[in-house]
PyMOL commands that place a pseudoatom at each C-alpha (Angstrom):
pseudoatom trace, name=CA, resn=MET, resi=1, chain=A, elem=C, hetatm=0, pos=[-3.165, 129.011, 16.428]
pseudoatom trace, name=CA, resn=PRO, resi=2, chain=A, elem=C, hetatm=0, pos=[-1.704, 127.979, 19.795]
pseudoatom trace, name=CA, resn=ASP, resi=3, chain=A, elem=C, hetatm=0, pos=[-1.126, 130.553, 22.490]
pseudoatom trace, name=CA, resn=PRO, resi=4, chain=A, elem=C, hetatm=0, pos=[2.404, 131.893, 22.522]
pseudoatom trace, name=CA, resn=ALA, resi=5, chain=A, elem=C, hetatm=0, pos=[4.587, 130.481, 25.286]
pseudoatom trace, name=CA, resn=ARG, resi=6, chain=A, elem=C, hetatm=0, pos=[5.654, 132.823, 28.051]
pseudoatom trace, name=CA, resn=PRO, resi=7, chain=A, elem=C, hetatm=0, pos=[8.597, 132.252, 30.384]
pseudoatom trace, name=CA, resn=LEU, resi=8, chain=A, elem=C, hetatm=0, pos=[8.029, 131.364, 34.016]
pseudoatom trace, name=CA, resn=SER, resi=9, chain=A, elem=C, hetatm=0, pos=[10.634, 131.349, 36.745]
pseudoatom trace, name=CA, resn=LEU, resi=10, chain=A, elem=C, hetatm=0, pos=[10.377, 128.941, 39.678]
pseudoatom trace, name=CA, resn=ARG, resi=11, chain=A, elem=C, hetatm=0, pos=[12.455, 128.461, 42.776]
pseudoatom trace, name=CA, resn=LEU, resi=12, chain=A, elem=C, hetatm=0, pos=[12.852, 124.823, 43.690]
pseudoatom trace, name=CA, resn=PRO, resi=13, chain=A, elem=C, hetatm=0, pos=[14.924, 123.086, 46.347]
pseudoatom trace, name=CA, resn=ALA, resi=14, chain=A, elem=C, hetatm=0, pos=[18.155, 121.418, 45.239]
pseudoatom trace, name=CA, resn=ASN, resi=15, chain=A, elem=C, hetatm=0, pos=[16.665, 117.916, 45.582]
pseudoatom trace, name=CA, resn=ALA, resi=16, chain=A, elem=C, hetatm=0, pos=[13.837, 118.886, 43.191]
pseudoatom trace, name=CA, resn=HIS, resi=17, chain=A, elem=C, hetatm=0, pos=[16.435, 120.074, 40.662]
pseudoatom trace, name=CA, resn=GLU, resi=18, chain=A, elem=C, hetatm=0, pos=[18.236, 116.743, 40.981]
pseudoatom trace, name=CA, resn=ALA, resi=19, chain=A, elem=C, hetatm=0, pos=[14.966, 114.853, 40.564]
pseudoatom trace, name=CA, resn=LEU, resi=20, chain=A, elem=C, hetatm=0, pos=[14.188, 116.847, 37.405]
pseudoatom trace, name=CA, resn=LYS, resi=21, chain=A, elem=C, hetatm=0, pos=[17.665, 116.136, 36.032]
pseudoatom trace, name=CA, resn=ALA, resi=22, chain=A, elem=C, hetatm=0, pos=[17.325, 112.417, 36.804]
pseudoatom trace, name=CA, resn=ARG, resi=23, chain=A, elem=C, hetatm=0, pos=[13.915, 112.190, 35.151]
pseudoatom trace, name=CA, resn=ALA, resi=24, chain=A, elem=C, hetatm=0, pos=[15.141, 114.201, 32.164]
pseudoatom trace, name=CA, resn=TYR, resi=25, chain=A, elem=C, hetatm=0, pos=[18.061, 111.793, 31.782]
pseudoatom trace, name=CA, resn=THR, resi=26, chain=A, elem=C, hetatm=0, pos=[15.765, 108.746, 31.768]
pseudoatom trace, name=CA, resn=VAL, resi=27, chain=A, elem=C, hetatm=0, pos=[13.484, 110.212, 29.079]
pseudoatom trace, name=CA, resn=ASN, resi=28, chain=A, elem=C, hetatm=0, pos=[16.310, 111.830, 27.065]
pseudoatom trace, name=CA, resn=GLY, resi=29, chain=A, elem=C, hetatm=0, pos=[14.880, 115.277, 27.654]
pseudoatom trace, name=CA, resn=THR, resi=30, chain=A, elem=C, hetatm=0, pos=[15.794, 118.463, 29.447]
pseudoatom trace, name=CA, resn=PRO, resi=31, chain=A, elem=C, hetatm=0, pos=[14.928, 119.401, 33.017]
pseudoatom trace, name=CA, resn=ALA, resi=32, chain=A, elem=C, hetatm=0, pos=[12.951, 122.389, 31.718]
pseudoatom trace, name=CA, resn=GLY, resi=33, chain=A, elem=C, hetatm=0, pos=[11.002, 120.129, 29.347]
pseudoatom trace, name=CA, resn=VAL, resi=34, chain=A, elem=C, hetatm=0, pos=[10.229, 117.673, 32.130]
pseudoatom trace, name=CA, resn=ALA, resi=35, chain=A, elem=C, hetatm=0, pos=[9.112, 120.500, 34.439]
pseudoatom trace, name=CA, resn=ARG, resi=36, chain=A, elem=C, hetatm=0, pos=[6.911, 121.934, 31.662]
pseudoatom trace, name=CA, resn=ASP, resi=37, chain=A, elem=C, hetatm=0, pos=[5.342, 118.517, 31.045]
pseudoatom trace, name=CA, resn=LEU, resi=38, chain=A, elem=C, hetatm=0, pos=[4.679, 117.951, 34.755]
pseudoatom trace, name=CA, resn=ILE, resi=39, chain=A, elem=C, hetatm=0, pos=[3.143, 121.399, 35.172]
pseudoatom trace, name=CA, resn=LEU, resi=40, chain=A, elem=C, hetatm=0, pos=[0.901, 121.006, 32.120]
pseudoatom trace, name=CA, resn=LYS, resi=41, chain=A, elem=C, hetatm=0, pos=[-0.246, 117.564, 33.214]
pseudoatom trace, name=CA, resn=GLY, resi=42, chain=A, elem=C, hetatm=0, pos=[-0.949, 118.854, 36.698]
pseudoatom trace, name=CA, resn=LEU, resi=43, chain=A, elem=C, hetatm=0, pos=[-2.952, 121.764, 35.325]
pseudoatom trace, name=CA, resn=SER, resi=44, chain=A, elem=C, hetatm=0, pos=[-4.946, 119.446, 33.065]
pseudoatom trace, name=CA, resn=GLY, resi=45, chain=A, elem=C, hetatm=0, pos=[-6.083, 117.478, 36.097]
pseudoatom trace, name=CA, resn=ALA, resi=46, chain=A, elem=C, hetatm=0, pos=[-4.053, 114.331, 35.468]
pseudoatom trace, name=CA, resn=ASP, resi=47, chain=A, elem=C, hetatm=0, pos=[-4.652, 111.837, 38.265]
pseudoatom trace, name=CA, resn=PHE, resi=48, chain=A, elem=C, hetatm=0, pos=[-1.156, 110.506, 38.956]
pseudoatom trace, name=CA, resn=GLU, resi=49, chain=A, elem=C, hetatm=0, pos=[-2.295, 108.424, 41.922]
pseudoatom trace, name=CA, resn=GLY, resi=50, chain=A, elem=C, hetatm=0, pos=[-4.973, 106.794, 39.785]
pseudoatom trace, name=CA, resn=ILE, resi=51, chain=A, elem=C, hetatm=0, pos=[-2.455, 106.129, 37.018]
pseudoatom trace, name=CA, resn=ALA, resi=52, chain=A, elem=C, hetatm=0, pos=[-0.025, 104.627, 39.531]
pseudoatom trace, name=CA, resn=GLU, resi=53, chain=A, elem=C, hetatm=0, pos=[-2.747, 102.359, 40.944]
pseudoatom trace, name=CA, resn=ARG, resi=54, chain=A, elem=C, hetatm=0, pos=[-3.698, 101.171, 37.456]
pseudoatom trace, name=CA, resn=LEU, resi=55, chain=A, elem=C, hetatm=0, pos=[-0.040, 100.418, 36.742]
pseudoatom trace, name=CA, resn=ARG, resi=56, chain=A, elem=C, hetatm=0, pos=[0.244, 98.434, 39.998]
pseudoatom trace, name=CA, resn=THR, resi=57, chain=A, elem=C, hetatm=0, pos=[-2.904, 96.492, 39.091]
pseudoatom trace, name=CA, resn=MET, resi=58, chain=A, elem=C, hetatm=0, pos=[-1.546, 95.711, 35.628]
pseudoatom trace, name=CA, resn=ASP, resi=59, chain=A, elem=C, hetatm=0, pos=[1.757, 94.616, 37.176]
pseudoatom trace, name=CA, resn=ARG, resi=60, chain=A, elem=C, hetatm=0, pos=[-0.039, 92.221, 39.544]
pseudoatom trace, name=CA, resn=ARG, resi=61, chain=A, elem=C, hetatm=0, pos=[-2.097, 90.789, 36.686]
pseudoatom trace, name=CA, resn=LEU, resi=62, chain=A, elem=C, hetatm=0, pos=[1.011, 90.359, 34.564]
pseudoatom trace, name=CA, resn=ALA, resi=63, chain=A, elem=C, hetatm=0, pos=[2.745, 88.511, 37.397]
pseudoatom trace, name=CA, resn=ALA, resi=64, chain=A, elem=C, hetatm=0, pos=[-0.265, 86.214, 37.773]
pseudoatom trace, name=CA, resn=HIS, resi=65, chain=A, elem=C, hetatm=0, pos=[-0.307, 85.493, 34.036]
pseudoatom trace, name=CA, resn=GLU, resi=66, chain=A, elem=C, hetatm=0, pos=[3.427, 84.801, 34.074]
pseudoatom trace, name=CA, resn=GLY, resi=67, chain=A, elem=C, hetatm=0, pos=[2.849, 82.248, 36.841]
pseudoatom trace, name=CA, resn=LYS, resi=68, chain=A, elem=C, hetatm=0, pos=[0.076, 80.571, 34.862]
pseudoatom trace, name=CA, resn=ALA, resi=69, chain=A, elem=C, hetatm=0, pos=[2.254, 80.501, 31.745]
pseudoatom trace, name=CA, resn=GLU, resi=70, chain=A, elem=C, hetatm=0, pos=[5.050, 78.842, 33.718]
pseudoatom trace, name=CA, resn=GLU, resi=71, chain=A, elem=C, hetatm=0, pos=[2.635, 76.202, 35.023]
pseudoatom trace, name=CA, resn=ALA, resi=72, chain=A, elem=C, hetatm=0, pos=[1.354, 75.569, 31.493]
pseudoatom trace, name=CA, resn=LEU, resi=73, chain=A, elem=C, hetatm=0, pos=[4.912, 75.224, 30.205]
pseudoatom trace, name=CA, resn=GLN, resi=74, chain=A, elem=C, hetatm=0, pos=[5.746, 72.703, 32.923]
pseudoatom trace, name=CA, resn=SER, resi=75, chain=A, elem=C, hetatm=0, pos=[2.597, 70.709, 32.107]
pseudoatom trace, name=CA, resn=MET, resi=76, chain=A, elem=C, hetatm=0, pos=[3.452, 70.762, 28.425]
pseudoatom trace, name=CA, resn=ASN, resi=77, chain=A, elem=C, hetatm=0, pos=[6.988, 69.554, 29.161]
pseudoatom trace, name=CA, resn=ARG, resi=78, chain=A, elem=C, hetatm=0, pos=[5.603, 66.672, 31.256]
pseudoatom trace, name=CA, resn=LEU, resi=79, chain=A, elem=C, hetatm=0, pos=[3.210, 65.710, 28.440]
pseudoatom trace, name=CA, resn=LEU, resi=80, chain=A, elem=C, hetatm=0, pos=[6.041, 65.864, 25.931]
pseudoatom trace, name=CA, resn=ALA, resi=81, chain=A, elem=C, hetatm=0, pos=[8.187, 63.607, 28.117]
pseudoatom trace, name=CA, resn=MET, resi=82, chain=A, elem=C, hetatm=0, pos=[5.302, 61.140, 28.448]
pseudoatom trace, name=CA, resn=PHE, resi=83, chain=A, elem=C, hetatm=0, pos=[4.723, 61.171, 24.704]
pseudoatom trace, name=CA, resn=GLU, resi=84, chain=A, elem=C, hetatm=0, pos=[8.413, 60.584, 24.005]
pseudoatom trace, name=CA, resn=ALA, resi=85, chain=A, elem=C, hetatm=0, pos=[8.470, 57.705, 26.501]
pseudoatom trace, name=CA, resn=LEU, resi=86, chain=A, elem=C, hetatm=0, pos=[5.401, 56.182, 24.846]
pseudoatom trace, name=CA, resn=LEU, resi=87, chain=A, elem=C, hetatm=0, pos=[6.927, 56.621, 21.404]
pseudoatom trace, name=CA, resn=ASP, resi=88, chain=A, elem=C, hetatm=0, pos=[10.158, 54.999, 22.563]
pseudoatom trace, name=CA, resn=ALA, resi=89, chain=A, elem=C, hetatm=0, pos=[8.235, 52.096, 24.101]
pseudoatom trace, name=CA, resn=LEU, resi=90, chain=A, elem=C, hetatm=0, pos=[6.227, 51.547, 20.920]
pseudoatom trace, name=CA, resn=THR, resi=91, chain=A, elem=C, hetatm=0, pos=[9.315, 51.836, 18.735]
pseudoatom trace, name=CA, resn=ASP, resi=92, chain=A, elem=C, hetatm=0, pos=[11.209, 49.318, 20.888]
pseudoatom trace, name=CA, resn=LYS, resi=93, chain=A, elem=C, hetatm=0, pos=[8.248, 46.913, 20.743]
pseudoatom trace, name=CA, resn=GLN, resi=94, chain=A, elem=C, hetatm=0, pos=[8.086, 47.150, 16.953]
pseudoatom trace, name=CA, resn=THR, resi=95, chain=A, elem=C, hetatm=0, pos=[11.825, 46.506, 16.728]
pseudoatom trace, name=CA, resn=GLU, resi=96, chain=A, elem=C, hetatm=0, pos=[11.500, 43.422, 18.949]
pseudoatom trace, name=CA, resn=ASP, resi=97, chain=A, elem=C, hetatm=0, pos=[8.495, 42.186, 16.929]
pseudoatom trace, name=CA, resn=SER, resi=98, chain=A, elem=C, hetatm=0, pos=[10.313, 42.619, 13.616]
pseudoatom trace, name=CA, resn=GLY, resi=99, chain=A, elem=C, hetatm=0, pos=[13.226, 40.502, 14.929]
pseudoatom trace, name=CA, resn=ILE, resi=100, chain=A, elem=C, hetatm=0, pos=[10.913, 37.559, 15.550]
pseudoatom trace, name=CA, resn=GLN, resi=101, chain=A, elem=C, hetatm=0, pos=[9.925, 35.940, 12.306]
pseudoatom trace, name=CA, resn=GLU, resi=102, chain=A, elem=C, hetatm=0, pos=[6.777, 33.924, 11.984]
pseudoatom trace, name=CA, resn=PRO, resi=103, chain=A, elem=C, hetatm=0, pos=[7.203, 30.468, 10.520]
pseudoatom trace, name=CA, resn=ASP, resi=104, chain=A, elem=C, hetatm=0, pos=[6.087, 30.102, 6.914]
pseudoatom trace, name=CA, resn=ARG, resi=105, chain=A, elem=C, hetatm=0, pos=[2.869, 28.175, 6.570]
for i in range(1, 105): cmd.bond("trace and resi %d" % i, "trace and resi %d" % (i + 1))
show_as sticks, trace
zoom trace
């Protein structure tokens, strides 16, 4: 059975209250719930700086992959244009060849 919750009163500066309200708004929670979550995570030894660095690393990797995907898309579009040009050239040649009739032997 979990330990019963006990109330705790904290004095925070006005800007901290505003920050709690803003964060609560973004997660559809309450300022008290956000404060409770932050306190519990802090007490559990959560490494916020490490988490932030991992997020920055993932963001950089994602940006690099997006760049590679864009390059691949451009290459694919160039190949498609070349294929269509080749297909048009072959189709035009067949049309010209079919217009010329060979003499009957």
